[in-house]
FILUM-640848 format. One record per residue (C-alpha): y, z, x. Coordinates in steps of 0.05 Angstrom, whole numbers. Layout:
{v:Y	w:Z	u:X}
...
END
This chain:
{v:118	w:446	u:1314}
{v:163	w:408	u:1361}
{v:218	w:450	u:1395}
{v:265	w:391	u:1381}
{v:273	w:419	u:1311}
{v:311	w:479	u:1335}
{v:384	w:491	u:1353}
{v:383	w:530	u:1418}
{v:446	w:568	u:1397}
{v:414	w:595	u:1334}
{v:423	w:668	u:1318}
{v:367	w:681	u:1267}
{v:299	w:654	u:1252}
{v:297	w:644	u:1177}
{v:233	w:630	u:1139}
{v:251	w:594	u:1074}
{v:195	w:595	u:1023}
{v:203	w:545	u:966}
{v:145	w:527	u:921}
{v:132	w:458	u:893}
{v:188	w:419	u:925}
{v:219	w:399	u:991}
{v:294	w:415	u:993}
{v:335	w:352	u:980}
{v:406	w:336	u:958}
{v:385	w:302	u:893}
{v:329	w:305	u:843}
{v:307	w:370	u:810}
{v:347	w:434	u:808}
{v:302	w:473	u:855}
{v:306	w:419	u:908}
{v:382	w:414	u:903}
{v:395	w:489	u:904}
{v:352	w:500	u:965}
{v:382	w:440	u:1000}
{v:451	w:472	u:992}
{v:425	w:538	u:1021}
{v:387	w:503	u:1077}
{v:449	w:462	u:1095}
{v:491	w:526	u:1100}
{v:439	w:561	u:1143}
{v:437	w:503	u:1191}
{v:513	w:497	u:1193}
{v:515	w:569	u:1218}
{v:465	w:553	u:1273}
{v:405	w:589	u:1246}
{v:335	w:564	u:1259}
{v:300	w:550	u:1193}
{v:227	w:538	u:1177}
{v:219	w:511	u:1106}
{v:150	w:529	u:1079}
{v:129	w:495	u:1015}
{v:65	w:492	u:974}
{v:65	w:420	u:949}
{v:19	w:361	u:942}
{v:42	w:293	u:965}
{v:113	w:309	u:988}
{v:162	w:251	u:988}
{v:171	w:223	u:1058}
{v:246	w:214	u:1048}
{v:253	w:288	u:1031}
{v:212	w:309	u:1091}
{v:254	w:265	u:1137}
{v:319	w:295	u:1109}
{v:295	w:365	u:1127}
{v:279	w:341	u:1197}
{v:345	w:305	u:1204}
{v:383	w:369	u:1187}
{v:346	w:403	u:1244}
{v:298	w:447	u:1205}
{v:223	w:454	u:1210}
{v:176	w:440	u:1152}
{v:109	w:471	u:1138}
{v:69	w:443	u:1079}
{v:11	w:489	u:1063}
{v:-44	w:500	u:1012}
{v:-73	w:563	u:981}
{v:-40	w:626	u:955}
{v:-20	w:657	u:1022}
{v:30	w:630	u:1072}
{v:6	w:631	u:1144}
{v:49	w:611	u:1203}
{v:-12	w:604	u:1249}
{v:4	w:530	u:1258}
{v:74	w:548	u:1282}
{v:62	w:599	u:1338}
{v:132	w:590	u:1367}
{v:167	w:613	u:1303}
{v:172	w:687	u:1286}
{v:218	w:701	u:1226}
{v:274	w:752	u:1230}
{v:283	w:746	u:1155}
{v:247	w:713	u:1097}
{v:285	w:677	u:1041}
{v:243	w:667	u:978}
{v:263	w:624	u:920}
{v:232	w:658	u:858}
{v:186	w:718	u:854}
{v:125	w:673	u:861}
{v:148	w:657	u:931}
{v:149	w:731	u:948}
{v:75	w:736	u:930}
{v:60	w:682	u:980}
{v:88	w:725	u:1037}
{v:44	w:787	u:1030}
{v:12	w:775	u:1098}
{v:78	w:787	u:1134}
{v:98	w:855	u:1158}
{v:140	w:893	u:1107}
{v:190	w:908	u:1163}
{v:213	w:835	u:1159}
{v:269	w:836	u:1108}
{v:262	w:792	u:1047}
{v:318	w:761	u:1006}
{v:299	w:730	u:940}
{v:337	w:684	u:893}
{v:318	w:683	u:820}
{v:338	w:638	u:762}
{v:289	w:633	u:704}
{v:247	w:696	u:696}
{v:173	w:682	u:704}
{v:149	w:717	u:641}
{v:198	w:678	u:598}
{v:174	w:613	u:629}
{v:103	w:633	u:609}
{v:123	w:650	u:537}
{v:163	w:587	u:525}
{v:111	w:543	u:560}
{v:58	w:570	u:512}
{v:103	w:555	u:453}
{v:118	w:483	u:471}
{v:53	w:463	u:506}
{v:15	w:484	u:444}
{v:49	w:428	u:406}
{v:5	w:378	u:442}
{v:-52	w:425	u:460}
{v:-69	w:466	u:397}
{v:-87	w:539	u:412}
{v:-130	w:588	u:374}
{v:-103	w:656	u:355}
{v:-144	w:686	u:412}
{v:-112	w:637	u:460}
{v:-42	w:654	u:436}
{v:-54	w:730	u:443}
{v:-84	w:719	u:512}
{v:-24	w:678	u:535}
{v:24	w:731	u:508}
{v:-13	w:787	u:544}
{v:-13	w:746	u:608}
{v:62	w:736	u:603}
{v:73	w:811	u:593}
{v:28	w:825	u:653}
{v:71	w:778	u:694}
{v:133	w:816	u:671}
{v:102	w:883	u:691}
{v:80	w:858	u:759}
{v:145	w:823	u:778}
{v:190	w:884	u:778}
{v:152	w:922	u:833}
{v:149	w:858	u:872}
{v:224	w:849	u:868}
{v:234	w:921	u:892}
{v:202	w:902	u:958}
{v:261	w:856	u:973}
{v:320	w:878	u:1016}
{v:368	w:837	u:974}
{v:360	w:805	u:906}
{v:402	w:749	u:877}
{v:402	w:723	u:806}
{v:437	w:657	u:789}
{v:435	w:667	u:713}
{v:485	w:720	u:691}
{v:447	w:746	u:631}
{v:383	w:756	u:671}
{v:424	w:791	u:724}
{v:449	w:839	u:671}
{v:378	w:852	u:646}
{v:350	w:864	u:716}
{v:405	w:914	u:733}
{v:412	w:951	u:666}
{v:341	w:948	u:637}
{v:293	w:935	u:693}
{v:330	w:981	u:741}
{v:332	w:931	u:799}
{v:395	w:924	u:840}
{v:413	w:851	u:835}
{v:474	w:809	u:854}
{v:499	w:752	u:810}
{v:519	w:690	u:850}
{v:535	w:625	u:814}
{v:483	w:571	u:825}
{v:492	w:536	u:892}
{v:497	w:461	u:880}
{v:520	w:416	u:936}
{v:585	w:378	u:924}
{v:565	w:307	u:909}
{v:637	w:285	u:917}
{v:628	w:306	u:989}
{v:568	w:260	u:994}
{v:613	w:200	u:980}
{v:616	w:195	u:905}
{v:682	w:174	u:873}
{v:690	w:181	u:798}
{v:753	w:152	u:765}
{v:747	w:185	u:697}
{v:816	w:159	u:678}
{v:800	w:84	u:679}
{v:724	w:75	u:677}
{v:713	w:87	u:603}
{v:775	w:46	u:583}
{v:750	w:-14	u:622}
{v:680	w:-7	u:592}
{v:705	w:-2	u:520}
{v:739	w:-70	u:524}
{v:670	w:-103	u:522}
{v:654	w:-119	u:448}
{v:580	w:-107	u:460}
{v:590	w:-40	u:494}
{v:550	w:20	u:469}
{v:566	w:90	u:498}
{v:513	w:117	u:544}
{v:485	w:188	u:534}
{v:445	w:214	u:594}
{v:390	w:266	u:593}
{v:352	w:284	u:657}
{v:299	w:332	u:680}
{v:225	w:342	u:695}
{v:194	w:318	u:629}
{v:136	w:367	u:634}
{v:181	w:427	u:651}
{v:192	w:474	u:593}
{v:269	w:470	u:598}
{v:270	w:394	u:591}
{v:211	w:393	u:544}
{v:244	w:441	u:494}
{v:308	w:400	u:497}
{v:272	w:335	u:483}
{v:237	w:367	u:423}
{v:306	w:390	u:398}
{v:332	w:319	u:407}
{v:274	w:287	u:370}
{v:268	w:338	u:314}
{v:338	w:366	u:304}
{v:389	w:314	u:330}
{v:364	w:243	u:322}
{v:340	w:250	u:249}
{v:413	w:262	u:229}
{v:430	w:190	u:243}
{v:413	w:153	u:179}
{v:434	w:87	u:210}
{v:453	w:62	u:280}
{v:486	w:121	u:316}
{v:529	w:73	u:357}
{v:508	w:108	u:421}
{v:446	w:100	u:465}
{v:405	w:156	u:495}
{v:375	w:147	u:565}
{v:322	w:198	u:586}
{v:305	w:203	u:660}
{v:253	w:246	u:694}
{v:186	w:251	u:728}
{v:121	w:255	u:689}
{v:109	w:227	u:620}
{v:121	w:256	u:551}
{v:68	w:301	u:521}
{v:29	w:265	u:466}
{v:60	w:302	u:408}
{v:130	w:293	u:434}
{v:117	w:219	u:450}
{v:95	w:210	u:378}
{v:159	w:242	u:351}
{v:203	w:202	u:399}
{v:169	w:135	u:388}
{v:209	w:112	u:327}
{v:274	w:121	u:365}
{v:246	w:85	u:426}
{v:221	w:28	u:382}
{v:288	w:18	u:348}
{v:326	w:19	u:414}
{v:364	w:84	u:406}
{v:326	w:118	u:462}
{v:305	w:90	u:529}
{v:254	w:126	u:574}
{v:273	w:108	u:645}
{v:222	w:148	u:685}
{v:240	w:180	u:751}
{v:307	w:158	u:781}
{v:317	w:173	u:855}
{v:393	w:170	u:845}
{v:408	w:212	u:784}
{v:480	w:221	u:805}
{v:492	w:147	u:795}
{v:461	w:152	u:726}
{v:508	w:209	u:709}
{v:568	w:172	u:736}
{v:552	w:114	u:690}
{v:546	w:158	u:628}
{v:598	w:175	u:577}
{v:565	w:242	u:561}
{v:513	w:283	u:598}
{v:471	w:318	u:544}
{v:432	w:382	u:559}
{v:401	w:402	u:492}
{v:354	w:457	u:517}
{v:353	w:506	u:458}
{v:321	w:566	u:492}
{v:353	w:622	u:533}
{v:307	w:610	u:592}
{v:357	w:618	u:648}
{v:406	w:570	u:681}
{v:409	w:494	u:677}
{v:427	w:467	u:744}
{v:438	w:398	u:713}
{v:501	w:424	u:680}
{v:533	w:444	u:746}
{v:510	w:380	u:778}
{v:546	w:342	u:723}
{v:607	w:386	u:731}
{v:609	w:370	u:805}
{v:615	w:297	u:786}
{v:669	w:309	u:734}
{v:623	w:290	u:676}
{v:633	w:310	u:603}
{v:575	w:355	u:584}
{v:550	w:372	u:515}
{v:498	w:428	u:512}
{v:464	w:477	u:467}
{v:497	w:546	u:465}
{v:432	w:578	u:491}
{v:449	w:550	u:560}
{v:515	w:586	u:563}
{v:484	w:656	u:566}
{v:474	w:648	u:641}
{v:542	w:615	u:653}
{v:602	w:660	u:644}
{v:643	w:605	u:677}
{v:631	w:559	u:617}
{v:689	w:557	u:567}
{v:672	w:520	u:504}
{v:724	w:468	u:487}
{v:753	w:471	u:557}
{v:700	w:451	u:608}
{v:640	w:441	u:563}
{v:622	w:428	u:490}
{v:568	w:468	u:454}
{v:551	w:451	u:382}
{v:503	w:502	u:353}
{v:460	w:460	u:307}
{v:424	w:393	u:313}
{v:469	w:363	u:260}
{v:532	w:386	u:295}
{v:506	w:360	u:361}
{v:490	w:292	u:331}
{v:561	w:287	u:302}
{v:594	w:311	u:366}
{v:555	w:265	u:411}
{v:575	w:204	u:370}
{v:648	w:226	u:365}
{v:658	w:246	u:438}
{v:622	w:185	u:465}
{v:677	w:142	u:436}
{v:735	w:189	u:451}
{v:760	w:173	u:521}
{v:812	w:229	u:521}
{v:761	w:283	u:505}
{v:714	w:257	u:559}
{v:772	w:259	u:609}
{v:795	w:328	u:589}
{v:727	w:361	u:591}
{v:706	w:324	u:654}
{v:768	w:342	u:692}
{v:764	w:416	u:673}
{v:690	w:415	u:690}
{v:705	w:391	u:760}
{v:758	w:445	u:768}
{v:709	w:498	u:745}
{v:657	w:473	u:794}
{v:708	w:477	u:851}
{v:730	w:547	u:831}
{v:663	w:580	u:817}
{v:605	w:540	u:845}
{v:628	w:500	u:905}
{v:608	w:537	u:967}
{v:569	w:592	u:932}
{v:511	w:579	u:980}
{v:554	w:614	u:1032}
{v:548	w:679	u:991}
{v:472	w:671	u:991}
{v:470	w:662	u:1067}
{v:517	w:721	u:1075}
{v:464	w:765	u:1041}
{v:409	w:735	u:1084}
{v:448	w:754	u:1147}
{v:464	w:823	u:1120}
{v:391	w:836	u:1106}
{v:378	w:834	u:1181}
{v:440	w:875	u:1198}
{v:430	w:927	u:1143}
{v:356	w:927	u:1123}
{v:357	w:968	u:1059}
{v:309	w:949	u:1003}
{v:335	w:941	u:932}
{v:280	w:988	u:910}
{v:302	w:1045	u:956}
END
């Protein structure tokens, strides 16, 4: 590893373990959240080595990490080894998710670990089984096996979390469960999402919709985005196809644009095909600039109907002043969400269908919700990465495990 990566005035060597992605300011939620934390660490002068277990990382993402002055180690296997980086000895390890902690078992326990959690691993396993089975039928034995596996994950995660010196949960309801039921000391910090206004975006939510509506051929644009094979997005698309779209007996007078990596599972593609064929739904694939897509939308729709954790896409849309409509299940992890003020949350597919069509044509509601969303982002989420980095620094100064 080239010494040019390091700031000579750094105070700590921070090993940042993130699985499956390279931190980046746009794209998926994991990439964006860790970019915000990485940016804050570097702004304080800390040396950072980002370690990620990923195949075929995007060159642009790798270059961004280098440009910010951090090191990057892409590795394979189930154990992280810094043998290829002999000049870097971590003072503290930051892990994003409990799976990342497991990758660090080869490091001395005296090196403090700080872990950020969002969606709990056993819930991901349970919901993944439920939705993946729609396209991959399972026997009863398979279902029982998957359930037992998920419960085993649940039982193994708690002792693992207790090895951390500081534990952060970005979904408020999971933070409550960890503290009150699982008996793990955990700190709730709102999800760190970088301010895209700071990156140069300008959104005039007072005039953009008005100008657009003067076009007689205009059709309001409803944006959905996420990793199409991820259980959070997958469950939301099933809800859209089965519970929302069937309520439109004729042209809904809005158009749904779905963006994301990977393709639709066979069963979901079959259910979505009639709406694609009649032009109501457009599958756009992966968009490198999802912020632009959100900026061009009238409503950002997040229909995930399961209480999995926290949907970063909502806060990303809030940072851009977008009007968001979501399922109430997503509000469990967001005490900052106030229905009717900064977000809209119809509880059934029929109500969601009606609200989407109504709000998409109501400029005043879009403005009101979008403006309050931006205010909420500024009040609760903007800069929350500094709280995460505070705990990383404190773990070195006051190395006390959450399990002690």
